[in-house]
N, C-alpha and C positions, 0 to 999 in steps of 0.2 A: 849624085852630088859627092864631091871629094870629101873624104872623112874629116879633114880639118875644118871645112866650112859647115860641118854639122854642129860644131861647137859655137853656140850663139855668141860667146864672149869675143870671138875673133872679129865679129862685125863691130863691136864696140871698141876694140883695139884700133881698128881702121878709123873709126869716128874720132878717137882720141888723137891720132896722128894728124888727121885732117884739121881738127880744131887747133892743135898746136901750130901747124903751118899757117893757118889763117890769121892767128893772133900774134905770130912771131914778130912782124915789123912794128906793131903798135903796142905790144906789151912785153914779150920776153926779151926782145932786143934792146929795150929801153927801160928796164926795170928801175934803174937808178934815178931816172927823171920822171917816172910816172907818178901822178898824184895818188894820194893815199886811198881815195875811194875806188878808183879804177884798179889799183894794185890789189886791194882786198877782194874786190869782186872777181877780177880776172884769175887770181890764184886760187880762190875758194871754188870757183866754177871748174877750173882745171882739175883741182883735187877731186871734185865730185865726179867728173867724167872718168877719172881713173879708178873710182871706187868699185864698179862692177867687175873690172879686170882683176883688181886686187882680191876681191871677195871670191871670185871664181877660182883664182889660184890657191887661196887658202882652203877652199873646199877640196880641190884636187889633191892637195898635199896633206889632207886630213887634219888641218889645224882649225878644227871647228870652234874651239873655245875662243881663239883670237878672232875668228870670223864673227862670232856672236858679240864679242866685246866691241868690235868696230861697228857692227850693226846698231848696237844700242847707243853708241856715241855719235852716230851719223846725223841724227836730227840737229845737233849743235852746229855741225858744218852746214847743213841745209839752211839753218836760220841765217847764217852769215851770208850765204849765197842770195837768199831772198831779200833780206834787209838792205844789203849793199846794192843789189839790183834796183830796188825801189828808189833808193837815193839817187842813183845815176840817172834813172828815168826822170826824176824831178829836175835835175840839172839840165838834162837834154831838152825838156819841154820849155824851159825858161828861155831858151835861145830863140831869136827871131829869124835867123837864117834857116832856110829849108824847113819852114814850120810845118807844112802839110806832110812832108816826108817824116818829120819827127813824130807827128801824130800817128802815122802808120806804124812806126816802130813802137810807140806807146801802146797802141791797141794790141799788137802782136806780142810784145814783151809782158804786158800785164796778164794777158790770157795764158801765156807760156808759164809765168811764175805761178799763176793759179793752178794750172794743170800739174806743175811740179809739186806743189803742196798736196794736191789731191792724190796724185799717184804715190807719193811717199807715204801718206797716211794709209792708203789702200794696201801698199806693199807691206807695211808693218802688220796690218790686220791679216793679210794672207800668210805672213810668216807665223803668226800666232796660231792660225788655223792649220798649219803644216802643209799649206798649198804652195810647195816650193816652185812649181812651174809658173804660177801666176806671180809670185813674189819676184822671181828673176826677171820676168818680162816687164813688170811695173818699174822696177829699179832701172832696167835697161832704158825704158822710155824717159825717165828723169835725166839720164845721162845723154840722151839724144837731143833734148830740148836746147842746150847751149850750142849745138852744132850748127843750127841755122844761121846764127849771127856770124860764126866763124866762116861759113861758106860764102857769105856776102863778101867778106874781105878777100877770101881766097880766089873767088871768081874775078874780082877787080884786079888782083895781082897777075892772074894767068890768062885772062881774056882781054886782049888789047882794046877792043872797041868799047868796053865797059868803063874804062878809066876816065874820070873817077865817078862814075854814075851809080850811086848807091840805090837810086830808085829802080833802075833796071836790074841791078845785082840782087836786090831784095826778091824779086820775082824769080830770078834764076835760082836763088837759094831755095825758095819754096818748091820749085820743080825738082831740084836735087833731092830734097827731103822726101818728096812724094815717091821719087824713083827708088830711093834707098829703102823706104818702107815696103814698097812693092817687092823688092828683092827679099826682104825679111819674110814677108807674107808667103811668097812663093816657096821659099825654103821651108817654112813651117808646114805648108800644105804638102810638100813632097815627103816630109817626115810624118805626116798625119798627126801633128800636134799643135795646130793653130789655136790660139786663144785670142780674146778680144782686144788686148792693148794695142797691138800693131795696127789692126784695121781701124781702131778708134783714132790713133795718131794720124793715119793716112787721111781720114775724113777731116780731121782738124786742120791739117795743112792745106787741104783742098778748100776748106771754108775760108782760111786766111787769104788764099789767092783771090777768091771771089769778093770778099767783103772788106778787105783792108782799105781800099781806096774810098768806097762809099761811106764807110764809118769815119774815116779821117776828115771827110768833107761835111759830115753831119754837124749842124750847129749845137745840138745837145751834147755830143761827144766833145766838141771843142770847148764848150762851157765846163764840162767835167774836167778836161785836161788843165784848164786854167786854175780850177780849184785844187786839183791834185798837186800842181806845181808849187802851190803855196802852203801845203800841209806841213806841219812840223816847224 
């Protein structure tokens, strides 16, 4: 394996570039006209995806004090990502067009936000236990979660037959995430340092691929979605 690709943060730099490309037309190119909720969520999620890259650079340049300061402040940014994401999901589910597709997104995004919180809490615990390897991988997984939504948009922009089919692009993005995680797992195996977060994420995206449609069609989940949309 090339030496550069042994640095795990390189993969997350690639993920950041792909996410920026995917959201460019609907966010970064129209910042002045984007509503406040989407602006806050989009920019906070982008900032979060840049966090592993920044933190790795700080460690490499031996700026450990600043690394720790940003680490302790990061839950505030994570809270903005989660709360703004929940609000956008409520707005989305209130729409009547493409309702079943929106329910798929609701299931995927709610579980994604839940995993985001779980991984962040576990990453903080791992840092306190001085388990740097586990900490890095868990933070890396939190940065990968927003990539799936970006890939849906990137696929629509680059694969002509998908335009503007979000339903097909959704499954294409899940396949991409699965392939990306397989690459990470193979790389970890080659270096004999595989830990559980990447295999867990691979299993999660495989489960989404199988269960997103049945759950969106489930009356109990649809009832939950209606209640969720009216909260607050």
